[in-house]
N, C-alpha and C positions, 0 to 999 in steps of 0.2 A: 504493500500499499505506499509506504514512504517513498520508494523508488519511483512509483507510477507519478505521485505528486510533484517530485523533483523534476522529473522529465517534463510534466506538463508546465511546470515554472520556467525551465530552460526553454521551452519551446515558445512561450510568451515573449520572453526577452529577446530572444532570436528574431522574432516577428517585428520586434521594434526597430532593429537594425535594419532589416529588409524594407520597411517602410520608408525610412529615411533617406536610403538610396535609390529607391524605386521613384520617390517623390521628386528628387533632384534629376533624375532622368527623364521624368515625363515633363518637366518644366522647361527642358530645352527642346523638347519636340512637339509641344502642343499649338494648336490653332488659335485664333483670336476668340473664337466661341469658348473654348475650353479655358483660355487665359481669363475671359470674364467671369466664369463660373469658379474658377481657382480663386480669383478676387474675392469674390462673395464669401466662400469658405474660409479664407485667410482672415477675412474681416470677423467672421463669427469665431475663428479660434482665437484671435485677439481679444476678443471680449470674454471668452472662456479663460484665457490666461491672466486675465486681470483679476479673476475670481480665485487664483491659486497662490497661495503664499509658500514661499520656499525658505526653509530655516536651516542654517549651518551653524551651529553653535561651537564654538572653539574655546579653548582653555584661556585664551587671552581677549579675542575678538567675537563678537556676534555679526553674522551676516545674514540678513533678512530683507525679503524684498519679494514684489508680484513676480510672478513668472514672466510677465510682459515687460518688465524692467531691463534695461540695458546694464544697469549696474545694481548691486544690491546696497542697501543702506548699512554702513559698517559702524559700530560702536564698540566700546570697552564692554566686555561682557562681565559686569560687576554691579554690585548694589551696595550702597551705603545706609546703614539704619541707625537712627539716634539711639544713644546708649541711654538706658535709665539711669538716674541718679544712684550711685553706688554700685553700678552694674559692672561685670567682667568686660574688659577691654580685647577686642579681636581684630586684627588686621591681616588680612591674606596679602602676601607680597605679589607684587607685579612681577619681579624677576624672581627664579627660583633662589631660594635660600642656599647659602653657602655653608660648609661644614668648617669646623675649626681647623685653622692653617697650622699643623703641627710640622715639626722640623722634617719627619718623613714625607709628608705629603708635599711640601715645599720643594724638596730634593727631587721628588718624583716629577713634579710640574717642571722644574728648571731641566732637567735631564731630556724630557721630552720636547721643551722649547728649543734646546741646542740642536737636537737631532733634526726638527723641523727646519731650523735655520741652516744647518748645514746641506740638508736637501735642496733647498732654495738657492744656495751659492752654487750647487753644482748643475743648476738647471742653464738653459740657454735662452736668450731672448729671441725674438721672431726673426732678426736679422743674423742670427748664428753667434753673436758675441756673447761671452760668459756674464752671468749677472754680478754685481757687486751690491754691498751693502754698507750703510753707514753705521759705524761701531755704536753700540747702546750707551756708552760712557758720552759720546759726543751728543748724543740726542738728549740724555738726561741732563747734561750741562747746561744747553740751551733752555729745556723747560724750567729748570731751577732759575736762571734767571729772567724768565717771562713773568712780566708783572700785569695784572688785569686793568682794563682800560673800564672807566666808567662811562656809562651810557646816559643820552640825556633822557631816555624813556624811563618814565617812572612806574616800577612795577604795580599791578593792581593789588588791591587789599584781597584778603581770603573771602571765599564767599560765604555768606550767613544765610543759609536756607531757610525758608519759612515752612517746609514741610520736614517731616520726620524722616523720608525716604527719598534718597537721591541715586539716579540711574547713570550709568554708560560714563561718557567723558567728563561728566559734570562733576564726578567724584574726585577728580584731579584738582579741583578748585577749593576743596576742603582743607581745613587747617588739619595736618596730621596729629597734632596734639589736643584736637578737638574732642566732642563727645559723640563722634559717630564711629560706628564699627564697619570695617569694609571687609566684603563677602564676594569671592569668586566661585561660583556654583560649579564649576569646572576644573579640573587640574590633571594634567598628563593625559589629557584627552578623555577621561573618565568624569563621572560625579564625583565632586570633591567632598566625599564622605569621610568625616573623622570625628575623633572624640572630644574636639573642641567646641566652643560655642558656635552654635548654627550649623554643626557638623552633622546632624541626623539627616537620614534620608528624607525624612518630610520637610525639614527645613529647607534642603537643597531644592527640593521640587518646590517649595513655596517661593525660592528666591528665582527659580527660573520663570516660574508664571509671573511673577511680578515684573520681570526685566522684559519678557517677551511682550506682554501686554501693554507695558508701556512704549515699546517702540510701535506696537501696532496702532496704539490710539494718538500717542504724541507725534511720532515721526512720519508714518504712514496715513494718519488720519482716517484709520478705520474705527468704526463704533464697534466696541465689544459686543454689544447686544446683537449684532448683525453677522457674528462669525459662524453662525449655522448656515449661512449662505456661502462661505468660503470653504475651500479645501486647502489641506496643508501636506507639505511634502518635507519631510525630516532627514537631513543628511547623518548618518550615523557612522561610526568607526567600522573598519573592516574587521577588528577583532572586538567583539560586543558582548556585553552581559546581558542574558536574557532578563533577569529581574530588573535590570535597568530599563531595557527597552519596553518592558509591560508598564512601568511607570511611566515612561515618556508618552506611549500610547494613550494612557489613561489620561494623562495631563492635557493631551491636545484635545481628544475627543469629550471627556466628561468634565474636566474641570474648567477649561478655557471655551470648550462649546463649539469646536469645528464641526462641519458636517459630515466631513470624512478626511482621511489621510493615508499615505503610505510611507515606508521606509526605504531609503536606498543608501547602499553603502557608499563611502566617499570616493574610494577607488573606481568603484564602477561609475559614480557619476562624473568622474574627472575623464574617463575615457570618453563619455559622451561630449564634454566640453571640450574636449580637443578633437573631436571628431576621428577618433581611432577605433577600430574593431578589436584590437588586442594591444596590450602594452604591459610591460613589468613597471608598475606604478611607484614612484618614490615620492611620498608626502611627508615633507618637512615642515613641521608647525612650530609653535612657539615654545611648546614644552613636550612635545612628543614627536617621533619619527616613525613612519609605518611603512613597509614594503610588501606588496603582494603582485602575483601574476594574474592579470585579468583578460579572459577571452570570451567574446561574444556576450559581454555584460554580465559575466559570471566570475567572481573572484575564487580562484581556487584554494579551500581552505588550507592544504598543507603548505602553501608558498606564503603564508601570512605572517609576519614577524613585527613587532612593535618593540622600538627602542625608547627608553624613558629619558631621550636629551631632545632639544631643538633649538630654535633661535634664541630664546631666553638663556640658556647654558653657554651659546658662543657669546652672548653679550657679557655675561660675568667673566667668561676667559679674557675677553678684549678689555674689560675694566682692569682686571688683574696685570695684564700686559702694560696699560697705561700707567698703573701705578709704579711698576718697576722703572719706567721712563720718566718718574717724577711728574706725573700728571699736575699741572698748575691748578686744577681746582680742588683745593686740597679738603674743602669741606664736603666734598660730595659723599652722599650715603646711598647706596644701593636700596635700601630699605625703604627710603621716602619715594612715595609714587612720584612726584615732580623729577627727582633726580633718577629714578629708574626709566622714566621716559625719555629723558634728556641721554642717558647712555644708549638706549635702544636706537634713538635718532642718529647718535654719533657712529654706531656700529652701521647703520645703514648707509651712511654717507661717506665713511671714512674707509671701510673695508672692501677688499677685492681680490681676486685671484689674477691679476694682470701681471704677467712676469717681464713684461716691458718696461713697469715701473720700478726703478732701482733708487737705492738711496734713501734719503729722508725727503718728506714733503712738508711745508708748512700749512697748517691748517688753522682755522678760525671757527670759534663759535660762542654763542650768546647765551647768558644765563639770566633770565627774566621770570623770578619767581614771585608770587605774593609774599607778602612779609618782609620783603627786603627793603632797604633804603633806597637802592637804585640798581638798574641792571649792571651787568658786567660782560665785557667782551675779552675772552682768552685766545692767546696765541700759543701753539704748540707745535712741536714736530714730531711726525710720526714716520718710522720706517717699516721694516719688514712686519712689525707687530700688526699692520693692517691686513696682511696675508697669513700670517700664523693663526690669527683667530678663527677665520673661516675654515682653516685646515684641520682644526679641531674636531670637525665632523668625520675625518679619516684618522687622525691621531686622538683617539678618545681618552689617554690618559690626561690631557689637558682638560677635560671635562670633569675630572674627579673633583674638581673644586666645589660642585654642587651635588657631590654623593658618590662615593667609590663603589657604593654596593648596587647601582643600579644595572639589572641584568635584562637581557632581551627576552620578550614574551611572544609566543606564538598563539594560536587560536586557542582559547580556554577549554579544556576537555570537556566535552557535552556531558559527561557523567558527573561532573561537579556542578551542573546547573540545572539540575531536575527541579521541576514545580509541580506541585500537586495539581494545579489547574490544567496541566499539559497531559493528557491521557495517553499520549505517544511520545513521551520524551525519552531520552537516550536510556534512563535507568529502567524504565518499563520494558524497551527493546533489548535491553542487556538481559534483563533477567528471564523474558520469554524465549529469547534465542537460546540461552543456556538450558532452559528447561526442555526446550524442543531437541536440542543436541543431546541430552542425557537420555530423553526417551527412545531416540533413534539409536544410541549406543546400546542401551539395555535390550533392545529388539534384536540388534546384530550379534551382540557378544554379551550375553547375561553372565556367563560363568567368569567373566574378569571383574564385575562390579561387586562382588560379594567380598569386601575387604573389611578389616577390623575397625577403620575409621571410616564412616558413611561420607564425611566431609571432604575426603580427599579429592574427588573429583570437581567439587567447586573451588577449592584451592588453586587446582591447576588450571581451571578456566579463567580465575582472577590473575594468575599470573600472565596467561596470554593476553588477558585485556591489556594489563600494565605495560607488556611490550610493546603492545600497537600503540599505546598512549605515549609512551617514550619516544616511539619511532616518529611521531609527529612533532617533538620539540627539538629546537636549536640547542645544541649541546655547544656551549661558549668555553673554551679551555681556560682554566684558573678562574672563572667566574668574572673576568674582565668584559666590559662592554665592547661589542664589536663595531667597527668602523662602518661608514655607509658603503663602501664598496663592497665589503665582506657580507654585508646584509644583502644587498643585490645579488651577489654570486650565490648565496646560500638559498635565497628565494628561488631563483631561477633553476638551481640544480634540483630541487624538490619538486619541479615539474613532472607530471605523470609519464610523458613520453618525449622521445628524442625531437620530433617535430616541434612540438610546443616550446621545448628548450630553444630550438632555433629561432624560432619566431620572436621570443622575448629577448633574446641577445640582440635582435636587429631592431628592437624598439623599447627604449627606456623613457618613460615620460616622468619629468619631475615637475611636482606642484607643491604648492603650500607657500606660506610668506616667511619661513625661516631660512631659506637658502638663496636668497636673491642677491647674489653677488656676482659681479661682472666677471667671467671666465671660469666660474665653479663647475659649470657643465663639461666644459674641455678637460678639466682636471679629473672630474668623475670618470669620463670616457677613457682617458689615459689609463688611470687606475684599473678600471675593469678590463680593458682591451689586454693590458699584460698578463692578467690572471684568467682569462677565458680557456676553457679546456680546448687542447689541439683540435678537436673535432670540429668546432664551431669557429675556429679562427678564419675561415674564409667567408664568413657572413660579415656585411657591414654594419658596424655598431653605430647606431643612430640615437643620440641624447636630445630628447625635446624639452626645453626649459622654457619656452614663452609660447604654448600653443596658440595660434591665431592672434599673436601679438597682444594676448591678453594679460593682465596680471595673474600670475600663477597661482596667487592667493584666492583668486575668485573662480578658478577652472571648475572645481567641485560644485560649487553653486549654480554657475551656469548650465553644467551638465545637467543638473537635477532639474532645472527649470526647463530644459529642452525636452527631458524624458517625460515630464509631467503633462506636457501639451501634445504628446502623440496619442493618436487615437486608440492605438493597443494597449495605452497604459491604463484604459477603463477596468480591465481586467484585475489590477493592482488596488484599487481603492477600497478602503475599509470604512464603512460607514459606521457612525455612532452606535446605530441599533445593532449591527452585527457585532459589535465590541461588547456593549452590555450582554447580549444573548450568548456569545460563544466564547469570549475571552481569547486567551493565547491560541485556541484550536483555529480561530479564523487567520490569526497571524501565520500560523503553520502553513495553511492553505494558500494564502495570497502573498506572502513576501516574497520579493523578487531575488531571494538568495536562499541558499539551502539551510533551512532553519534546524 
């Protein structure tokens, strides 16, 4: 029964792709009468797209908009709530927290930095000349002598809100020492459930509902009372937790009141947004990186891996490198929201992987923050630190600043996600298949089953099940987190057949907002090309970093909006009535991925 439903789901998704390509072909061959009918249909589809809300929640930013919009509305995925008198203070950080800098950790970081620097010095520029680097001592000497300039612009005062709840980018205008608690409902790509204040599952879902409803009403000007006439598409991670998905669907259909919804994995949506039928998708977000192989809108479970680092960890590495070079903004604190946003902006503006840029560069940046007497302009020199920080995605020892125990995670074993509402979950299938195998064995060889310990057969079955589970897991030597190139290679090598591996080596799609550095795609291509198995080296390795010239951070959102407007997607919608009646069973039937 399960296999049949899976085949039906795959057939529906395959039809979606066929419709897109057939539609483009007919447009090029049609006559004026057909073109007039097509224009009428497109007008109807445009009206339909205006009633579909596409939601892509991230650990740092939320992207939400109508399926008819060219670009989504982007805002900080955060909420600040006024603290009661004498209440507990809580502030979720914008940047990942750093661990204590012990002597051993600093030595490990320095060894890795030197190794990367030596690698860069051995590289060649595009004209064939050897690269050169300015000594760090010379850069540090300049930065120590650099004094800030006062700006004529007067910083604004801290915002004093009239309301008890503040959303999105407005939380950056609150006094950090004030009486507001800051909450980010997402962390490392998952719901931010923790033991602290506001960390329960119900509190996190309440925060999500408040943020999403605020964007709908205040930014998109949609009345919450009219949500029953709208449909919602939610972009979820490729590695998901079933219990969390149930809560999210309940949030959309029961608590917020959407008429219907469906879920789509971010990697599948990214292939739709890039217009690709297959790809090895590399999604680098702010706090997590994920890799999987997608073919015909199906993300192969065995190829999925999540690495708990992203653009925020690279920002912390860059901040550490700047401090080693006598960063002139000496009062900068990564725990303050305003300074965290400043460091993120400096990383985006200064960092690159352009080997033609050698020596030191003089940079300028302004610090205009509320509560200060005057704004300041700082001047500093930056050398290869601007290249070393992005390369920490490949030399992950540099990312130990934010936690050396981060490990790669693959698809969560289904046996650990059993749910009493799902009558055909993995635990049920496991028990029934074990019982059937035991009955068949009793009929074929009953004389071997009369042992002293009647549970021996079950123990053997459990060992077999565990071996299959371990087979799906990525084994990381020494417990060290793996680099981006290693994650890509391991993901592709776990494809089920040689032909699919060959296709994936030929098309690697890079999306997400945490890897937008000039030249990083070429570096990834060279790193992977050096390690490709000999059998596939004849294939041309293609790295797509900016599909259709769009922001890679929006690719998944755009793909979800395209998917939601296809006529074949009508099979995927789950109505509020169906969800209340059937619960998880309807999600198993209609989810566009193997549940």
